C-alpha positions as CSV (number, residue, x, y, z in Angstrom):
1,X,-45.1,188.6,1.2
2,X,-41.9,188.9,3.3
3,X,-40.2,185.7,4.3
4,X,-37.5,185.6,7.0
5,X,-35.5,182.7,8.4
6,X,-32.6,182.5,10.9
7,X,-29.9,179.9,10.5
8,X,-29.2,177.1,13.1
9,X,-26.3,179.0,14.7
10,X,-28.5,182.1,15.1
11,X,-25.8,184.2,13.5
12,X,-27.3,184.7,10.0
13,X,-30.8,185.8,8.9
14,X,-32.4,185.8,5.4
15,X,-35.2,188.0,4.3
16,X,-37.0,187.8,0.9
17,X,-39.5,190.0,-0.9
18,X,-42.1,190.2,-3.6
19,X,-39.5,191.3,-6.2
20,X,-37.6,188.0,-5.9
21,X,-34.7,189.4,-4.0
22,X,-33.1,187.8,-1.0
23,X,-31.0,189.6,1.6
24,X,-28.5,188.3,4.0
25,X,-28.1,189.7,7.5
26,X,-25.2,188.9,9.8
27,X,-25.1,189.3,13.6
28,X,-22.5,191.9,14.3
29,X,-21.3,191.4,17.8
30,X,-23.2,193.5,20.3
31,X,-24.2,196.1,17.7
32,X,-27.1,194.1,16.2
33,X,-27.7,192.9,12.7
34,X,-25.6,194.0,9.7
35,X,-27.6,194.2,6.4
36,X,-25.9,193.2,3.2
37,X,-27.0,195.7,0.5
38,X,-26.4,193.3,-2.4
39,X,-29.3,191.0,-2.9
40,X,-29.2,187.3,-3.9
41,X,-31.0,187.2,-7.3
42,X,-32.3,184.5,-9.6
43,X,-36.0,184.5,-9.0
44,X,-38.3,186.4,-11.4
45,X,-41.2,186.7,-8.9
46,X,-42.0,186.7,-5.2
47,X,-40.0,184.5,-3.0
48,X,-42.5,182.5,-0.9
49,X,-40.1,180.5,1.4
50,X,-36.4,180.4,2.3
51,X,-34.5,178.2,4.6
52,X,-31.0,177.5,5.7
53,X,-29.7,174.0,5.2
54,X,-29.9,172.6,8.7
55,X,-26.1,171.8,9.0
56,X,-24.7,174.9,7.3
57,X,-24.1,178.5,8.0
58,X,-23.5,179.1,4.3
59,X,-26.1,177.2,2.2
60,X,-29.8,178.1,1.8
61,X,-32.6,177.4,-0.6
62,X,-35.6,179.4,-1.8
63,X,-38.8,178.7,-3.7
64,X,-40.9,181.2,-5.6
65,X,-44.1,182.1,-7.5
66,X,-41.9,181.7,-10.6
67,X,-42.1,177.8,-9.9
68,X,-38.4,177.4,-9.3
69,X,-36.2,176.1,-6.6
70,X,-32.8,177.8,-6.0
71,X,-29.9,176.7,-3.8
72,X,-27.4,179.4,-2.8
73,X,-24.0,179.4,-1.1
74,X,-23.2,182.7,0.5
75,X,-19.5,182.1,-0.2
76,X,-20.2,181.7,-3.9
77,X,-21.6,185.0,-5.0
78,X,-25.1,186.3,-5.4
79,X,-26.4,183.9,-8.0
80,X,-27.8,180.4,-7.3
81,X,-25.4,177.4,-7.3
82,X,-28.3,175.1,-8.2
83,X,-31.6,175.7,-10.0
84,X,-34.6,173.7,-11.0
85,X,-36.9,175.7,-13.2
86,X,-40.6,174.7,-13.5
87,X,-40.2,172.4,-10.4
88,X,-44.0,172.6,-10.0
89,X,-46.9,173.4,-12.4
90,X,-47.9,176.4,-10.3
91,X,-46.5,178.7,-7.6
92,X,-44.3,177.0,-5.0
93,X,-45.4,178.1,-1.6
94,X,-43.3,176.1,1.0
95,X,-40.1,174.2,1.3
96,X,-38.2,172.4,4.0
97,X,-34.8,170.8,4.3
98,X,-34.7,167.3,5.7
99,X,-33.4,167.4,9.3
100,X,-32.4,163.7,9.0
101,X,-30.6,163.9,5.6
102,X,-29.8,167.4,4.4
103,X,-29.5,166.2,0.8
104,X,-33.3,166.3,0.6
105,X,-35.7,169.2,0.1
106,X,-39.5,168.9,0.3
107,X,-41.6,171.5,-1.7
108,X,-45.3,172.2,-1.8
109,X,-47.1,174.3,-4.3
110,X,-50.4,175.6,-5.6
111,X,-50.6,172.5,-7.9
112,X,-51.5,170.5,-4.8
113,X,-48.3,168.5,-5.1
114,X,-45.6,167.7,-2.6
115,X,-42.2,166.8,-4.1
116,X,-39.0,165.5,-2.6
117,X,-35.8,166.7,-4.3
118,X,-32.3,165.2,-3.9
119,X,-29.8,168.0,-4.1
120,X,-27.2,165.5,-5.4
121,X,-29.4,164.9,-8.5
122,X,-29.9,168.7,-8.8
123,X,-26.1,169.1,-8.9
124,X,-25.9,166.6,-11.8
125,X,-28.5,168.7,-13.7
126,X,-31.2,166.2,-13.4
127,X,-34.8,167.0,-12.5
128,X,-35.4,163.9,-10.5
129,X,-38.0,163.9,-7.7
130,X,-40.3,161.5,-6.0
């Protein structure tokens, strides 16, 4: 499965693949999209969904068949800034950042569960969800 998501300012695009790699594309003036050859890594299986944080040109999150949630900052290198391993019992298929409060991420997986994650708790290393 190939996932793609454009950020709110329409200047950055993410694409992800079955190998667990995520690529960042930047709008390069009138010449089109510039592809960054170095992938963002951290997932060990197919990335099922990726999304930019609604208020940021730099922060995005991804979910995967490997049951993890990763949060990246494009200014901070190619490894995740935050990770929750085994966030679901099975594959995580979808995720969405809250448009009302961008601290929250909703995930849904093959375990028939919907979970809400507070990125502030993720930063503290906690696995809290509701």
